C-alpha positions as CSV (number, residue, x, y, z in Angstrom):
1,X,-32.1,151.7,-156.7
2,X,-34.3,153.6,-159.2
3,X,-33.0,151.8,-162.8
4,X,-30.8,154.9,-165.0
5,X,-33.1,155.3,-167.8
6,X,-35.6,155.4,-165.7
7,X,-33.7,158.6,-163.9
8,X,-32.6,160.0,-167.1
9,X,-36.1,159.6,-168.5
10,X,-37.4,161.5,-165.9
11,X,-34.6,164.3,-165.7
12,X,-36.1,164.9,-169.6
13,X,-39.8,165.5,-168.4
14,X,-41.0,168.7,-168.6
15,X,-41.6,170.6,-165.1
16,X,-45.7,170.1,-164.0
17,X,-45.9,166.8,-165.2
18,X,-46.3,163.4,-164.6
19,X,-46.0,160.0,-166.7
20,X,-47.8,156.7,-167.2
21,X,-46.8,153.9,-168.8
22,X,-49.0,150.4,-168.8
23,X,-47.2,147.1,-168.9
24,X,-48.2,144.4,-171.6
25,X,-51.0,141.7,-170.1
26,X,-51.1,137.8,-170.9
27,X,-53.2,137.4,-174.5
28,X,-54.7,134.3,-174.5
29,X,-54.2,132.0,-177.8
30,X,-56.9,129.6,-177.3
31,X,-59.3,127.8,-174.5
32,X,-57.2,128.2,-171.5
33,X,-53.9,128.7,-173.1
34,X,-51.7,132.2,-173.8
35,X,-49.0,133.0,-175.7
36,X,-45.2,133.2,-174.3
37,X,-45.8,136.8,-172.5
38,X,-43.5,139.3,-173.7
39,X,-43.1,142.7,-172.0
40,X,-43.9,145.8,-173.6
41,X,-40.8,147.4,-174.7
42,X,-40.6,150.9,-173.1
43,X,-41.8,150.4,-169.9
44,X,-39.4,147.4,-170.0
45,X,-36.9,149.7,-171.1
46,X,-37.4,152.3,-168.4
47,X,-38.3,149.6,-165.6
48,X,-36.7,146.1,-166.1
49,X,-39.4,144.9,-164.8
50,X,-40.5,141.3,-166.8
51,X,-44.9,140.8,-165.1
52,X,-47.9,140.8,-166.9
53,X,-50.8,143.5,-165.7
54,X,-48.2,146.8,-164.0
55,X,-48.2,150.3,-164.4
56,X,-45.4,152.5,-163.9
57,X,-45.8,156.0,-162.8
58,X,-43.3,158.9,-163.3
59,X,-43.6,162.4,-160.8
60,X,-40.9,163.9,-160.7
61,X,-42.3,166.8,-158.8
62,X,-44.2,164.7,-156.5
63,X,-42.7,165.3,-153.0
64,X,-42.1,161.4,-152.0
65,X,-43.3,159.4,-154.5
66,X,-41.7,159.9,-157.7
67,X,-41.8,156.4,-159.3
68,X,-44.6,154.7,-158.7
69,X,-45.7,150.6,-159.5
70,X,-49.3,149.1,-159.4
71,X,-48.5,144.9,-160.0
72,X,-50.1,142.3,-159.3
73,X,-50.4,140.9,-155.5
74,X,-48.2,137.8,-154.5
75,X,-50.9,135.2,-154.0
76,X,-49.7,132.2,-152.5
77,X,-52.5,129.4,-154.6
78,X,-52.2,131.5,-157.9
79,X,-48.1,130.8,-157.6
80,X,-48.4,127.6,-157.4
81,X,-49.0,127.7,-160.6
82,X,-47.7,130.5,-162.5
83,X,-44.3,131.2,-160.6
84,X,-43.5,133.8,-157.8
85,X,-44.4,137.0,-158.2
86,X,-42.3,140.9,-157.4
87,X,-45.4,141.7,-155.3
88,X,-45.8,145.3,-153.8
89,X,-42.6,144.9,-151.5
90,X,-40.9,143.5,-154.2
91,X,-41.4,146.4,-156.2
92,X,-40.0,149.1,-153.9
93,X,-37.1,146.2,-152.5
94,X,-36.0,145.1,-155.3
95,X,-37.4,147.7,-158.5
96,X,-36.6,151.0,-156.4
97,X,-40.0,152.3,-156.3
98,X,-41.0,154.7,-153.5
99,X,-44.0,153.4,-153.5
100,X,-45.9,150.7,-154.7
101,X,-50.0,149.5,-154.9
102,X,-51.7,146.6,-156.1
103,X,-52.8,146.4,-159.4
104,X,-56.1,146.1,-158.5
105,X,-56.0,149.7,-156.8
106,X,-55.3,151.5,-160.1
107,X,-58.5,153.1,-160.8
108,X,-58.4,154.2,-157.4
109,X,-55.2,155.9,-156.5
110,X,-54.1,156.9,-160.3
111,X,-56.2,160.0,-160.1
112,X,-54.5,161.1,-157.0
113,X,-50.9,161.4,-158.6
114,X,-52.1,162.6,-161.7
115,X,-54.6,166.1,-160.1
116,X,-53.1,169.1,-160.1
117,X,-50.8,168.7,-162.3
118,X,-50.7,170.5,-166.4
119,X,-48.9,167.9,-167.8
120,X,-49.3,164.0,-168.8
121,X,-47.2,161.8,-170.5
122,X,-49.1,159.1,-172.2
123,X,-49.4,157.3,-175.8
124,X,-52.6,157.0,-176.4
125,X,-53.7,154.0,-179.2
126,X,-51.7,151.1,-177.7
127,X,-54.2,149.5,-175.0
128,X,-57.5,151.0,-176.2
129,X,-58.8,149.4,-172.6
130,X,-56.3,151.4,-171.0
131,X,-56.8,154.6,-173.0
132,X,-60.3,154.5,-171.4
133,X,-58.9,153.9,-167.7
134,X,-56.4,157.4,-168.2
135,X,-60.0,159.2,-169.5
136,X,-61.9,158.5,-166.5
137,X,-58.8,159.2,-164.4
138,X,-59.1,162.3,-166.2
139,X,-62.4,162.9,-165.9
140,X,-63.6,161.9,-162.2
141,X,-60.3,164.8,-161.6
142,X,-62.1,167.2,-163.7
143,X,-65.5,166.7,-161.5
144,X,-63.4,168.0,-158.3
145,X,-62.7,171.0,-159.9
146,X,-64.7,173.1,-157.2
147,X,-62.4,171.5,-155.0
148,X,-59.1,173.6,-156.4
149,X,-57.4,170.9,-158.2
150,X,-57.6,170.7,-162.0
151,X,-57.1,167.3,-164.7
152,X,-54.0,168.1,-167.2
153,X,-54.3,170.0,-170.4
154,X,-51.3,168.6,-171.9
155,X,-51.2,165.3,-173.6
156,X,-47.5,164.5,-174.3
157,X,-46.1,161.5,-176.2
158,X,-43.3,159.5,-174.2
159,X,-42.1,158.2,-177.5
160,X,-40.5,161.7,-178.1
161,X,-38.1,160.7,-174.8
162,X,-38.0,157.2,-174.4
163,X,-37.7,156.4,-178.0
164,X,-34.7,159.2,-178.7
165,X,-33.2,157.5,-176.0
166,X,-33.3,153.8,-177.0
167,X,-32.5,155.0,-180.8
168,X,-28.8,155.4,-179.0
169,X,-27.5,152.8,-177.9
170,X,-24.8,152.2,-174.9
171,X,-21.9,149.6,-174.6
172,X,-23.9,147.3,-172.8
173,X,-27.1,147.7,-175.5
174,X,-24.3,147.2,-178.3
175,X,-22.6,144.0,-176.3
176,X,-26.2,141.9,-175.7
177,X,-26.9,142.9,-180.0
178,X,-23.6,141.9,-180.5
179,X,-24.5,138.5,-178.6
180,X,-27.5,138.6,-180.4
181,X,-25.9,138.7,-183.5
182,X,-23.6,135.7,-183.3
183,X,-26.4,133.4,-181.9
184,X,-28.5,134.3,-184.6
185,X,-25.1,133.5,-186.8
186,X,-24.9,130.4,-185.3
187,X,-28.4,129.4,-186.4
188,X,-28.0,130.5,-189.8
189,X,-24.4,128.7,-190.6
190,X,-26.2,125.1,-188.8
191,X,-29.5,125.5,-191.4
192,X,-26.8,126.0,-194.1
193,X,-24.8,123.1,-193.2
194,X,-28.0,120.5,-192.8
195,X,-29.9,121.7,-195.8
196,X,-30.7,118.6,-198.2
197,X,-33.7,118.8,-201.2
198,X,-36.5,116.9,-199.9
199,X,-36.3,118.6,-195.9
200,X,-39.6,120.8,-195.5
201,X,-38.6,124.2,-194.2
202,X,-39.6,123.9,-191.1
203,X,-37.1,121.8,-190.0
204,X,-35.1,124.3,-191.0
205,X,-36.6,126.6,-188.9
206,X,-36.2,124.0,-186.1
207,X,-32.2,123.7,-186.6
208,X,-32.3,127.4,-186.6
209,X,-34.1,127.9,-183.0
210,X,-32.3,124.9,-181.7
211,X,-29.4,126.3,-181.8
212,X,-30.9,129.7,-180.8
213,X,-32.0,127.9,-177.6
214,X,-28.7,126.2,-177.2
215,X,-26.3,128.9,-177.3
216,X,-28.5,131.0,-174.9
217,X,-31.0,133.1,-176.0
218,X,-34.5,133.3,-174.8
219,X,-36.1,132.6,-178.0
220,X,-36.8,134.9,-181.1
221,X,-37.3,138.2,-182.0
222,X,-40.0,137.4,-184.5
223,X,-41.5,134.5,-186.4
224,X,-39.0,132.9,-188.0
225,X,-38.8,133.1,-192.0
226,X,-37.7,129.9,-194.1
227,X,-38.9,130.1,-197.6
228,X,-37.9,127.8,-200.6
229,X,-38.6,127.7,-204.4
230,X,-41.8,130.5,-205.0
231,X,-41.9,130.9,-201.3
232,X,-38.7,132.9,-201.3
233,X,-40.7,135.7,-203.5
234,X,-42.8,136.6,-200.3
235,X,-41.5,138.9,-198.1
236,X,-42.5,137.9,-195.0
237,X,-43.5,134.3,-195.8
238,X,-43.6,132.6,-192.4
239,X,-46.1,129.4,-192.8
240,X,-42.4,127.4,-193.6
241,X,-44.6,124.0,-194.3
242,X,-43.7,123.3,-197.9
243,X,-41.2,120.6,-198.9
244,X,-37.7,122.1,-200.8
245,X,-37.1,121.0,-203.9
246,X,-33.8,120.3,-205.6
247,X,-33.1,123.6,-207.5
248,X,-34.7,126.4,-205.0
249,X,-33.1,128.7,-203.3
250,X,-33.9,128.7,-199.2
251,X,-34.1,132.4,-197.7
252,X,-34.1,132.3,-193.7
253,X,-35.0,135.6,-192.0
254,X,-34.5,135.1,-188.6
255,X,-33.3,136.2,-185.6
256,X,-32.3,135.2,-182.0
257,X,-33.6,137.2,-178.7
258,X,-31.1,137.7,-175.9
259,X,-31.8,139.5,-173.3
260,X,-34.8,141.1,-174.4
261,X,-32.2,142.3,-178.0
262,X,-33.3,141.0,-181.1
263,X,-31.1,139.7,-183.9
264,X,-31.8,140.0,-187.7
265,X,-29.8,138.1,-190.2
266,X,-31.2,136.9,-193.6
267,X,-29.5,134.8,-195.9
268,X,-30.1,133.2,-198.8
269,X,-28.3,130.0,-200.8
270,X,-28.9,127.3,-202.4
271,X,-30.9,123.7,-201.5
272,X,-28.5,121.6,-203.1
273,X,-25.4,123.6,-202.1
274,X,-24.4,124.7,-206.1
275,X,-26.2,128.0,-207.1
276,X,-27.3,128.3,-210.5
277,X,-25.8,130.9,-213.1
278,X,-29.1,133.0,-212.7
279,X,-29.5,132.6,-209.0
280,X,-25.5,133.4,-208.5
281,X,-26.3,136.4,-211.1
282,X,-29.1,137.6,-209.2
283,X,-27.1,136.7,-205.9
284,X,-24.4,138.8,-206.6
285,X,-26.1,141.7,-207.2
286,X,-28.2,142.1,-204.6
287,X,-24.3,141.2,-202.3
288,X,-22.9,144.4,-204.4
289,X,-26.0,146.8,-202.8
290,X,-25.3,144.8,-199.3
291,X,-21.5,145.5,-199.6
292,X,-21.7,149.3,-200.9
293,X,-24.3,150.3,-198.5
294,X,-22.3,149.1,-195.2
295,X,-19.1,150.6,-197.2
296,X,-21.1,154.1,-196.7
297,X,-21.9,154.1,-193.4
298,X,-20.6,156.5,-190.8
299,X,-21.6,159.2,-188.6
300,X,-23.4,162.1,-190.9
301,X,-24.7,160.1,-193.5
302,X,-28.6,160.4,-193.6
303,X,-30.0,157.2,-193.0
304,X,-32.1,158.1,-196.8
305,X,-28.5,157.8,-198.5
306,X,-28.3,154.7,-197.6
307,X,-31.4,153.6,-198.7
308,X,-30.7,155.6,-202.5
309,X,-27.1,153.8,-203.0
310,X,-29.4,150.1,-202.6
311,X,-31.7,151.1,-204.9
312,X,-28.9,152.9,-207.6
313,X,-26.9,149.6,-207.4
314,X,-29.6,147.9,-207.6
315,X,-31.0,149.5,-209.9
316,X,-28.1,148.6,-212.2
317,X,-27.8,145.7,-211.5
318,X,-31.2,144.7,-212.9
319,X,-30.3,146.4,-216.7
320,X,-27.6,144.1,-217.0
321,X,-29.1,141.2,-215.5
322,X,-31.7,142.4,-218.8
323,X,-35.0,142.1,-216.1
324,X,-35.5,146.3,-216.9
325,X,-34.2,147.8,-219.4
326,X,-33.9,151.6,-220.5
327,X,-32.1,154.3,-218.4
328,X,-30.8,153.4,-214.9
329,X,-31.9,157.3,-213.7
330,X,-35.0,157.2,-215.4
331,X,-36.1,153.7,-213.5
332,X,-35.3,155.3,-210.6
333,X,-36.7,158.5,-210.8
334,X,-40.6,156.3,-212.5
335,X,-39.7,153.7,-209.7
336,X,-39.6,150.9,-211.6
337,X,-37.3,148.6,-210.0
338,X,-39.6,148.4,-207.3
339,X,-41.2,145.7,-209.7
340,X,-38.3,143.2,-208.1
341,X,-37.7,145.7,-204.9
342,X,-40.5,146.9,-203.4
343,X,-38.9,147.4,-199.5
344,X,-36.5,149.7,-198.3
345,X,-33.3,148.9,-197.3
346,X,-33.5,148.8,-193.6
347,X,-34.6,149.5,-190.1
348,X,-33.2,150.4,-186.2
349,X,-32.3,147.5,-184.8
350,X,-32.2,146.9,-180.9
351,X,-35.3,145.6,-178.1
352,X,-37.8,145.3,-181.4
353,X,-36.7,143.7,-184.4
354,X,-38.4,147.3,-186.0
355,X,-36.9,149.4,-183.4
356,X,-37.7,152.5,-182.0
357,X,-36.3,155.4,-183.6
358,X,-38.1,158.6,-185.8
359,X,-36.0,158.5,-189.5
360,X,-37.3,162.0,-190.3
361,X,-36.4,164.7,-188.1
362,X,-38.3,168.3,-188.8
363,X,-39.1,166.4,-192.3
364,X,-35.7,165.9,-193.3
365,X,-34.1,162.7,-192.6
366,X,-31.9,161.4,-190.2
367,X,-28.2,161.4,-190.0
368,X,-26.4,158.8,-188.2
369,X,-24.7,158.8,-185.6
370,X,-22.0,156.7,-183.0
371,X,-24.5,154.2,-181.2
372,X,-27.4,153.7,-183.8
373,X,-27.8,149.9,-185.4
374,X,-29.8,149.3,-188.0
375,X,-29.9,146.5,-190.6
376,X,-28.6,147.0,-193.9
377,X,-31.1,144.3,-196.5
378,X,-31.2,144.9,-200.2
379,X,-33.5,142.1,-202.0
380,X,-34.1,141.0,-205.7
381,X,-37.3,139.0,-205.9
382,X,-38.9,137.7,-209.0
383,X,-42.1,135.4,-208.6
384,X,-42.7,132.9,-211.1
385,X,-44.4,134.1,-214.1
386,X,-43.5,137.7,-214.0
387,X,-44.1,139.4,-217.3
388,X,-41.5,139.8,-219.4
389,X,-39.3,138.0,-217.5
390,X,-37.2,134.9,-218.5
391,X,-38.3,131.2,-216.9
392,X,-34.5,130.8,-215.8
393,X,-35.3,133.5,-213.2
394,X,-38.5,132.4,-211.7
395,X,-38.4,132.2,-208.1
396,X,-35.5,133.8,-207.6
397,X,-36.0,135.3,-204.3
398,X,-32.8,137.3,-202.7
399,X,-32.2,138.8,-199.4
400,X,-29.0,139.6,-197.8
401,X,-29.8,141.1,-194.3
402,X,-26.9,142.1,-192.1
403,X,-26.8,143.7,-188.6
404,X,-25.1,147.5,-188.1
405,X,-23.7,149.3,-184.9
406,X,-22.5,152.7,-186.3
407,X,-19.0,153.6,-184.0
408,X,-17.1,156.9,-184.1
409,X,-15.8,156.9,-187.4
410,X,-17.4,154.1,-189.3
411,X,-19.2,151.0,-188.5
412,X,-19.3,147.6,-187.2
413,X,-21.1,145.0,-188.7
414,X,-22.5,142.7,-186.2
415,X,-23.3,139.8,-188.6
416,X,-20.0,138.6,-190.2
417,X,-20.3,135.2,-188.4
418,X,-22.5,133.8,-191.6
419,X,-21.7,133.8,-195.0
420,X,-22.3,136.0,-197.7
421,X,-19.7,135.4,-200.4
422,X,-21.1,132.5,-203.1
423,X,-17.7,130.9,-202.9
424,X,-18.4,130.5,-198.7
425,X,-21.8,129.7,-199.0
426,X,-20.8,126.8,-201.1
427,X,-17.9,125.8,-199.3
428,X,-19.6,125.6,-196.0
429,X,-22.5,123.7,-197.1
430,X,-20.1,120.8,-198.6
431,X,-19.5,120.6,-194.7
432,X,-20.9,116.8,-193.2
433,X,-22.4,118.0,-189.9
434,X,-24.6,116.7,-187.7
435,X,-25.9,118.8,-184.7
436,X,-24.4,118.4,-181.1
437,X,-27.1,118.1,-178.9
């Protein structure tokens, strides 16, 4: 049986068209060692086939072969080393393809499915080498024009269909995201409970990721960020190799991957379990933005309105803290707040941590709909030596990030399993706990 998402995509394709989706390749790390394989997300979303070097061809108007897979052959000598493959028979019998071929025959067979089809759904720019194979296939078809066949004359980015599908999650998707968020929360809670001055950032990273795996995650949805002190002010810091000092804040941005869906949580907490006055003041400023934005979430609200609300709150809080001076409206208009808050308030979340889906539609910001999932993650970052700032605020980087699903009447916060309030964080960090192996 064909995968349901593939059938839905096929039904949305224009008449007289064919689509080609290449899967991911194994990527060399060094010498003869590869990075852990991660399937190309659109390919997996449609096919549920999680092997390297596969290609899917979708041809709704073909009389027999509407879904074709090219896969690696089953070779016993290779399977001994790297595991059992789906193979040509499995592509048909397990994954529902109407026809399947050895991937080595792609350049020979692909032109047969592209010929005399007016429109080709293919995303150029994702894989330069595969782009050339598509161009070569089209060229070979054009060379045979006197035989009465023709090559596609219109190229359509399949993202226009598949990314709109991925943007709206069904119940199964939300259940996977809910579980990914719950596992992610467990990891963050464990880090808070075990954090002590003198530890290294990578020790907390190890605790977080151990808890992820122990609770059923397949790994992380993205490289974990564990920054302390000055490193909390580096947005995508992930060296995670500094010693955590007494008085430091610790910022952890980490999410578990579960059934190919990613959690994405950021929490910031004091290494010694007690916020300083300045740390707490900045933290509560960010928390105010986080909570007010979440309260806004419901169908019909534009994605941009959420960011505008966060900016409004952050700008006002920066004035209260004495980090900026003047009129709030002027600060927003001139974007003076970007000295301390330089990123957007959220992003779509799903199979990719920065998930598929346009933020604007016909030059207007997209309105939220039930089933959309995204993050809310305001922040304030004050690096040491920031001009015009009192030293008590140096090296305070705060981000509070939660995962939100839009419901029929409002929203569900998926990440309530890890505390946000100052009093709750400090209470949690007083608990003496050793991770159970």
